[in-house]
C-alpha positions as CSV (number, residue, x, y, z in Angstrom):
1,M,13.5,7.3,-23.6
2,P,12.6,5.5,-20.4
3,I,11.7,7.2,-17.1
4,E,13.4,6.2,-14.0
5,I,11.8,6.9,-10.5
6,R,14.1,7.3,-8.1
7,E,11.9,8.1,-5.1
8,L,8.3,7.5,-4.5
9,V,6.6,9.1,-1.6
10,I,3.0,7.9,-0.5
11,K,1.2,9.6,2.1
12,T,-2.3,8.9,3.5
13,T,-4.8,10.1,6.1
14,I,-7.0,7.6,8.2
15,N,-10.0,9.2,10.0
16,D,-11.7,6.9,12.6
17,E,-14.4,9.5,13.1
18,D,-15.9,8.9,9.8
19,Q,-17.1,5.1,10.7
20,Q,-20.5,4.2,9.5
21,P,-22.6,3.2,12.5
22,G,-24.0,-0.5,12.3
23,G,-21.8,-1.4,9.4
24,T,-18.5,-2.7,8.7
25,T,-15.7,-0.5,7.7
26,A,-12.7,-1.1,5.4
27,T,-10.2,-0.9,8.4
28,E,-12.2,-3.7,10.4
29,S,-11.7,-6.2,7.7
30,A,-8.3,-4.9,6.4
31,L,-4.9,-6.4,7.3
32,P,-2.9,-4.5,10.2
33,A,-0.9,-1.6,9.2
34,D,2.1,-3.6,9.6
35,E,1.1,-6.4,7.5
36,L,-0.3,-4.1,4.8
37,I,3.1,-2.3,4.3
38,N,5.0,-5.3,4.1
39,E,2.8,-6.9,1.5
40,C,3.0,-3.6,-0.5
41,V,6.9,-3.6,-0.1
42,S,7.1,-7.2,-1.1
43,R,4.9,-6.5,-4.3
44,V,7.0,-3.5,-5.3
45,M,10.3,-5.4,-4.7
46,D,8.8,-8.3,-7.0
47,L,7.7,-5.7,-9.8
48,I,11.4,-4.3,-9.7
49,K,13.0,-7.5,-9.9
50,Q,11.1,-8.5,-12.7
51,Q,11.9,-5.4,-14.6
52,T,15.6,-5.9,-14.0
53,E,15.3,-9.5,-15.3
54,R,14.0,-8.3,-18.7
């Protein structure tokens, strides 16, 4: 019997105080938050579309 997920909640905490001196951090080379969220939503929607096509 398949399991249907009706709601997915993802929470995260980012601390800027933990940056390493003299090195690059993941936040410096990562996409801006809005672009990252949009990319995640796009990928999730693509996966949902693929599953409904089957």
